[in-house]
C-alpha positions as CSV (number, residue, x, y, z in Angstrom):
1,M,-8.7,31.5,-14.6
2,T,-7.2,28.0,-14.7
3,Q,-6.7,26.6,-11.2
4,T,-3.4,25.0,-10.3
5,P,-4.0,21.3,-9.8
6,L,-3.7,19.9,-6.3
7,H,-2.8,16.2,-6.6
8,F,-3.7,13.7,-3.9
9,V,-1.8,10.4,-3.8
10,F,-1.9,7.7,-1.3
11,T,1.6,6.2,-1.2
12,A,4.9,7.9,-0.4
13,S,6.5,6.3,-3.4
14,G,3.7,7.5,-5.7
15,A,4.2,11.0,-4.4
16,G,7.9,11.0,-5.1
17,C,7.4,9.7,-8.6
18,L,4.7,12.3,-9.4
19,V,6.7,15.2,-7.9
20,Q,9.7,14.3,-10.1
21,A,7.5,14.0,-13.2
22,I,5.8,17.3,-12.6
23,A,9.2,19.0,-12.2
24,K,10.5,17.4,-15.4
25,A,7.4,18.8,-17.2
26,G,8.0,22.3,-15.9
27,R,4.7,22.3,-14.2
28,H,3.8,23.9,-10.9
29,D,1.2,21.5,-9.6
30,Q,1.2,20.6,-5.9
31,V,1.3,17.0,-4.6
32,I,0.0,16.0,-1.3
33,A,0.5,12.5,0.0
34,S,-0.9,10.2,2.7
35,F,1.7,8.2,4.5
36,D,-0.9,6.2,6.4
37,D,-2.0,2.8,5.0
38,M,-5.8,2.5,5.1
39,S,-5.6,-1.1,3.9
40,F,-5.0,-2.3,7.4
41,G,-6.2,-1.3,10.9
42,P,-9.4,0.2,12.1
43,I,-11.3,2.6,9.8
44,N,-14.5,3.1,11.8
45,P,-13.4,5.5,13.1
46,A,-10.2,6.1,11.2
47,E,-8.8,8.2,14.1
48,R,-5.0,8.5,14.0
49,S,-4.3,7.6,17.7
50,L,-6.6,4.5,17.5
51,R,-4.9,3.4,14.3
52,A,-1.4,4.0,15.8
53,K,-2.3,1.9,18.9
54,W,-3.6,-0.9,16.6
55,V,-0.3,-0.8,14.6
56,E,1.7,-1.0,17.8
57,N,-0.3,-3.9,19.2
58,E,-0.7,-5.9,16.0
59,L,2.3,-5.0,13.9
60,G,4.8,-4.1,16.5
61,R,5.6,-0.6,15.4
62,A,5.3,2.1,18.1
63,D,5.9,5.3,16.1
64,W,3.1,5.0,13.5
65,E,1.4,8.2,14.6
66,S,4.5,10.3,14.2
67,C,5.3,8.6,10.9
68,T,1.9,9.6,9.5
69,D,1.9,13.2,10.7
70,D,2.0,14.6,7.2
71,S,-1.1,12.5,6.2
72,A,-3.3,15.0,8.1
73,R,-2.7,17.4,5.3
74,V,-4.5,15.0,2.9
75,W,-7.7,15.4,4.9
76,D,-7.3,19.2,5.5
77,E,-6.3,20.0,1.9
78,G,-9.1,17.8,0.6
79,R,-11.4,20.6,1.7
80,F,-9.2,23.4,0.4
81,P,-11.5,25.4,-1.9
82,N,-8.9,27.2,-4.1
83,G,-7.5,24.4,-6.1
84,R,-8.5,21.8,-8.6
85,K,-8.4,18.5,-6.7
86,V,-7.1,15.5,-8.6
87,A,-6.9,12.1,-6.9
88,W,-4.8,9.3,-8.2
89,L,-5.6,5.6,-7.7
90,T,-5.5,2.1,-9.0
91,R,-7.7,-0.8,-8.1
92,H,-4.7,-3.1,-8.3
93,S,-3.5,-1.7,-4.9
94,A,-5.5,-2.0,-1.7
95,R,-3.4,0.8,-0.2
96,E,-4.1,3.3,-3.0
97,Y,-7.7,2.4,-3.3
98,A,-8.5,2.4,0.4
99,G,-6.6,5.7,0.8
100,F,-8.7,7.2,-1.9
101,L,-11.9,6.0,-0.5
102,E,-11.2,7.5,3.0
103,W,-10.2,10.7,1.3
104,L,-13.4,10.8,-0.7
105,W,-15.4,9.9,2.4
106,R,-14.1,13.0,4.1
107,L,-14.3,15.2,1.1
108,G,-18.1,15.5,1.4
109,D,-19.8,17.0,-1.6
110,E,-16.8,18.8,-3.0
111,R,-16.0,18.2,-6.7
112,C,-12.9,16.4,-7.7
113,D,-11.2,14.8,-10.7
114,L,-9.8,11.3,-10.8
115,V,-6.8,9.7,-12.5
116,D,-7.7,6.0,-12.5
117,L,-4.7,3.9,-13.6
118,T,-6.5,0.6,-13.2
119,D,-6.8,-0.1,-16.9
120,V,-3.9,2.1,-18.1
121,T,-1.1,0.4,-20.0
122,I,2.4,1.9,-20.3
123,S,5.3,1.1,-22.6
124,Y,8.5,-0.2,-21.3
125,D,11.8,-1.4,-22.7
126,P,12.9,-4.9,-21.5
127,E,16.5,-5.8,-21.4
128,D,16.0,-8.0,-24.4
129,G,13.5,-7.6,-27.3
130,P,11.2,-4.8,-28.5
131,P,9.2,-2.4,-26.3
132,R,6.3,-4.0,-24.5
133,Q,3.1,-2.9,-22.8
134,R,2.0,-3.6,-19.3
135,L,-0.6,-2.4,-16.8
136,A,0.3,0.6,-14.6
137,Y,-0.1,-1.3,-11.4
138,G,0.5,1.8,-9.2
139,L,1.8,5.3,-9.4
140,G,4.8,4.4,-7.3
141,M,5.8,1.7,-9.8
142,L,6.1,4.2,-12.7
143,A,9.3,6.0,-13.6
144,P,8.9,9.8,-13.4
145,E,10.0,9.9,-17.1
146,T,7.0,7.6,-18.0
147,I,4.5,9.7,-16.1
148,C,5.9,12.9,-17.8
149,E,6.2,11.5,-21.3
150,Q,2.8,10.0,-21.3
151,K,1.3,13.0,-19.5
152,L,-0.8,10.8,-17.2
153,W,-2.2,13.8,-15.5
154,D,-4.2,14.4,-18.7
155,L,-6.2,11.3,-17.9
156,A,-7.9,13.2,-15.1
157,E,-11.7,13.2,-15.5
158,P,-14.4,14.6,-13.2
159,L,-15.8,12.1,-10.8
160,D,-19.4,11.7,-11.7
161,A,-22.3,11.2,-9.3
162,T,-22.8,7.6,-10.1
163,A,-19.2,6.6,-9.7
164,R,-18.9,8.7,-6.5
165,A,-21.9,6.9,-5.0
166,Q,-20.5,3.5,-5.8
167,H,-17.2,4.3,-4.2
168,L,-18.9,5.7,-1.1
169,D,-21.2,2.7,-0.8
170,L,-18.2,0.4,-0.9
171,W,-16.4,2.4,1.8
172,R,-19.5,2.5,3.9
173,Q,-19.7,-1.3,3.7
174,L,-16.0,-1.7,4.6
175,R,-16.3,0.7,7.5
176,S,-19.3,-1.3,8.8
177,E,-17.2,-4.5,8.7
178,N,-14.1,-2.7,10.1
179,A,-11.9,-5.7,9.4
180,P,-8.2,-5.9,10.2
181,L,-7.3,-5.9,6.5
182,R,-8.6,-4.8,3.2
183,V,-7.3,-6.6,0.1
184,I,-7.9,-6.6,-3.6
185,E,-9.8,-9.5,-5.0
186,G,-10.7,-9.2,-8.7
187,R,-10.1,-5.5,-8.7
188,K,-12.6,-5.2,-5.8
189,L,-11.6,-4.1,-2.3
190,V,-12.8,-6.5,0.3
191,S,-12.4,-7.1,4.0
192,A,-9.9,-9.8,5.1
193,P,-8.7,-11.4,8.4
194,M,-5.2,-10.8,9.8
195,S,-4.2,-14.2,8.6
196,F,-4.9,-13.5,4.9
197,F,-1.2,-13.5,3.8
198,D,-0.1,-16.4,6.0
199,S,-0.5,-19.1,3.4
200,L,1.6,-17.0,0.9
201,L,4.3,-16.5,3.4
202,I,4.4,-20.2,4.6
203,S,4.6,-21.3,0.9
204,F,8.1,-19.9,0.8
205,A,9.3,-21.4,4.1
206,T,11.2,-24.7,3.9
207,N,12.8,-27.1,6.4
208,N,16.1,-25.1,6.0
209,W,16.8,-21.8,7.7
210,Q,16.2,-18.8,5.6
211,R,16.5,-15.1,6.4
212,V,13.2,-13.4,7.0
213,A,14.1,-10.9,4.4
214,R,14.2,-13.6,1.8
215,I,10.7,-14.9,2.6
216,V,9.3,-11.4,2.8
217,G,11.0,-10.5,-0.5
218,Q,9.7,-13.6,-2.3
219,S,6.2,-12.9,-1.1
220,L,6.3,-9.3,-2.2
221,G,7.5,-10.3,-5.6
222,S,4.9,-13.0,-6.1
223,G,1.8,-10.9,-6.5
224,M,2.2,-9.6,-10.0
225,D,4.8,-8.5,-12.5
226,D,6.4,-5.9,-10.1
227,S,5.4,-6.6,-6.5
228,L,2.6,-7.5,-4.2
229,P,1.1,-4.2,-3.1
230,V,1.3,-4.8,0.7
231,D,3.4,-3.2,3.4
232,D,6.3,-5.5,4.5
233,L,5.6,-4.4,8.0
234,L,2.4,-6.5,7.9
235,L,4.3,-9.5,6.5
236,R,6.9,-9.4,9.2
237,A,4.3,-9.2,11.8
238,R,2.6,-12.3,10.4
239,I,5.8,-14.2,10.4
240,S,6.2,-13.3,14.1
241,A,2.6,-14.5,14.7
242,M,3.3,-17.8,13.0
243,V,6.4,-18.2,15.1
244,E,4.3,-17.7,18.2
245,S,1.7,-20.2,17.0
246,G,4.4,-22.8,16.3
247,R,4.1,-23.0,12.5
248,L,7.6,-21.5,12.1
249,E,10.8,-21.7,14.2
250,I,13.1,-18.7,14.5
251,R,16.7,-18.0,15.4
252,G,18.0,-14.5,15.8
253,R,16.3,-11.6,17.4
254,S,12.8,-11.4,15.9
255,A,11.0,-11.5,12.6
256,H,11.0,-7.7,12.5
257,D,14.8,-7.8,12.2
258,I,14.5,-9.2,8.7
259,F,18.3,-9.4,8.0
260,D,19.4,-10.6,11.4
261,S,16.9,-13.5,11.9
262,E,16.1,-16.7,10.1
263,V,13.0,-18.9,10.1
264,R,12.1,-22.4,8.9
265,L,9.1,-24.7,9.1
266,S,8.6,-26.1,12.5
267,Q,10.4,-29.4,12.9
268,P,8.7,-32.3,14.8
269,G,10.3,-32.6,18.2
270,A,12.5,-29.6,17.7
271,A,12.2,-26.4,19.7
272,S,12.9,-22.9,18.3
273,Q,16.5,-21.9,18.8
274,G,15.7,-18.3,19.8
275,E,19.0,-16.4,20.0
276,A,21.1,-19.0,18.3
277,P,23.7,-17.4,16.0
278,L,23.0,-17.2,12.3
279,L,25.0,-19.1,9.7
280,D,26.5,-17.1,6.9
């Protein structure tokens, strides 16, 4: 008897797109998503309360554990024996790849299939000109119609022993390093310091006041055709850190209030204006 596929995805946006695509196709597959982001924070161990405390201390968000409650299902259902397990990933996204590696680490010796979107190209219609092809940078960046029409679930293939060992060896190395961040470099997931994105963020700062949202948005849009695959929570925290270190000045509440605060490059001899009102 054919087993109903149980799809494991590692971003909320990817889960939403896949759920809609499955519904459009009239399928009855289940989708289980992780809302945790294994591309940052401690992973050895990847214990939820420890990670939540790290997020609170380093990124300034105090409700991370409650926000990731549903992620526990990923690890529990990963050992569920009565379904065909299909994991989705792309090596263009540190979050998707790291989430998959942690899932595989906990899966043990159980069999699973894999939809690897790393080298998959999809068709899209630009506003002007004929249809074009581009890489499927991540499941959450694909329209449900695209997933459905191209039947991307048919790309699922059994994860063979060699590939499995390579994935696990990589995660074992990353766990041993237990760095603050994991980022993609040349399609490989590597450890990185907290300051990894600072140079990118500072490149969009000027001597004029700009809303934090603008700098974060420009940084997110600079990584590739669609967006830089990193949580804006991390970018906001790094802007706060650069304010504290004196590289940036701020006026408004804090860098976490991205629409109500502005930053600029630190001016020689000028102090940060703190709660000064914003200019429209």
